[in-house]
N, C-alpha and C positions, 0 to 999 in steps of 0.2 A: 663335504665329508672327506677328509684326507686320510683314508684308511687304505691298507694294502695287505697283500698276502705274504706271510713269512713262512717258509717251508721248513719243517723239522723232519730230518731223516731219522728220524722221527722225524726249522727256524725259522726260525723266524719264519719251513715245514718240519714235523717230527720224524724220528728215524724209523726206517723199515726194520723188520725183524732180523734178516740176515745181514751181517756186515759185508758190504761190497768193497772190492779193492779200491783203496784211495778215497773212499767215501765221497764219490762224485755223483752228480745228477745223471741219471741214465738217459742222456740226450745225444742225438747225433751232432757232429761238428756243425758249427755255424755255416750255413750255405754261402758259397761265393755269391756276391751280389745281393745278399739279404739287405733289406732296408734298415737304415739306422733308426734309433729311437725317435728322433725328431720327424723324419720322413714318414715313419709309420704312424705317429700321432696325428700328423696332418691327413693321412689317408683315412684314418678311422673316425676323424672328427665329425664328418657329416652323417655317420651311421647311427641308427637307433641303438640303445644299449645292448639288446640281445645280439644284434649283428656285429656290433663292435667287439663284444666279448668272444664271439665265435672266431673272429679274425685274429684277435690277440692270442687266444688259446692255440690256434693253429700255428701261429708264428713261434710261440714258445715251444710247442711239442715238435716242431720241425727243426729246432736248434737255434733259433734267432734269439740267443741269450748271451749276455757278456761272458767272456771266459772266466773272469774273477768270481762270477756268481755260481759257478758250477761245483766248487769244492766246499764241502761242509766243514764247519768249525765245531770242535767239541765244547760243550758247556757242562761243567760238573756242578751237580746240585744235590741237595738233601731231599729225599723223597719219602713220603709217608704212605704206608699201605692202608687198605681199608680197615685192617685190624689195629691200626695205630702204631705199628712198628716203623722205625726210622732206618733208612738205609741210604748209602751213597749211590748216586746214579749219574749217567752221562747222556745228554741229548747231543745229537749231531745236527747243527742248524746251518742254514745258509748265512753267509756273512752280511747280507743285506736283504731288503724286500725284493720280491720278484720283479724283474725288469726285462724289457725287450731292447734289442740293439746290440751295440758293441761296448767294449770297455770305455771308449772315449765318446760315445754317442748313444746314451741309453735313456730310457723313459720308464720311470717307476709307474707301474700300471695298477690303479685301483680296480678291484674286481669284486663282483658280488660273491656272497658266500657259496652259492651253487657253483659258480665258475671256478672259484678258488679250490673248493673241495674236489671238483672233477679233475683239475690239473694235478692236484696233490695225489689223488688216487692213481692216475696214470704214471706218476713218477715214484710210486711206493713211498709216499710221504704222508704227513698229516699236518693239519693246522695246529697251532699251539693253543694251550689253555692260558688263562690269565696268570696262573702261577709260573708257567714256563716263560711268559713274556717278562715277568719280574726277574726271573733267573737270568734270562738272556740280557736284560738291561744291566744287571749287576756285573755280568761277565764281560760286557762289551769293552773292547779296547778304545773305541771312539764313541763318546756320548755326545750327540748333537742336541742342541736346544730346540724345542718345538718352535716352528715358524708358522703360526696360524694365518690363514687368509680370511679377510673380513667376510662374513656371511653375505651371500647375494644369490639371486636366482641362477647365476652362472656358475656357482661353485661346484656343481656336479657335471660340468662340461669339460671336454678334453682340453681346450685352451687353458683353463684354470688348472687342470691336473698337470699339464706340461709346465706351466709357470711354477707350480710348487715343486715339481721334479727338478727343474733347473735351479731353484733356490736351494734345495737340498744338495745338489751337486756343487754349488758354490761353497756351501758350508763344509762339505766333505773335502774339497780341494785344499782347504787350510790345514788339513791334517795328513796330507799324502806323504810328506817328507818323513814324518815319524811313523805313520801307519799306512803303508801302501794298500791299494785295492786288494781285497781278500781278507783284511782284518775285520773283526766283528764290529758292526756299527749298530747303534740303537738310539731311540729317543726322537726320531724325526718323523715318524708316522704312527698312527693308531693301527693295531692289529685286528684283523678279522679272526675271531677266536672260537674255539669249541667251548660250549657251556651247557651244563645240565639244565639250565633255566630255559633253553630253547625248546625243550620238550613241553614246557608249560605255555609257550607263546609261539606256536608254529607260524612260519612265514616272516618272522622277525630276524634281525641281524644282531649278532653279539659283537661289540667292538670294545677294545680295551687298550689302554696304554697312553702313548704320547707323554713320556715321563719328563717331569721337570728336573732341574739339576739336583734337587734334594732326593730324587728317587721316587717321588709321589706321582702317580699317573694323573693326567688331566681328566681322562674318561675311564 
């Protein structure tokens, strides 16, 4: 399952109510000596999922997040009220999925919905809805093609997560000259999303996205 958390202030997490200066994640500076993405992936690989997510959440909230991933990108979209009225709106979303490490050594971290929501709440953000995921994909300056990993018993292990993260990094590197880090990227992961259907199916996960080049989501 190659899904990940996208934060909209409300991106890919959603924006908080009051606009903060510069629209940046409210995180401390990355600590000197903080482990890079690859070293951290190796450190958490032996842990069971709850312990792994506790460690990753602690690293994120301590500021071990790439610099480019701290600044939100505006996404303009058409919104519809419950009464059916249409209005123009703006989401402020992270330029990529949540990652740990540095600009040059990062690890895209798959998270459970509970862990993703907890991190989002601490950062005054929200997870996106399927509509927001579609809006973000349409607005993305860089649209990466999905790169599925063949199903196996190992596909939910950290080594496979890291393999996929490195595959995405190689795709992203092909666009750096035209679109440096910080440009909005989409298409390379499935989103953990908010959905009203979760009320009908407690304990389940809502996943959406992984858009093909024609804009249609795989899931």
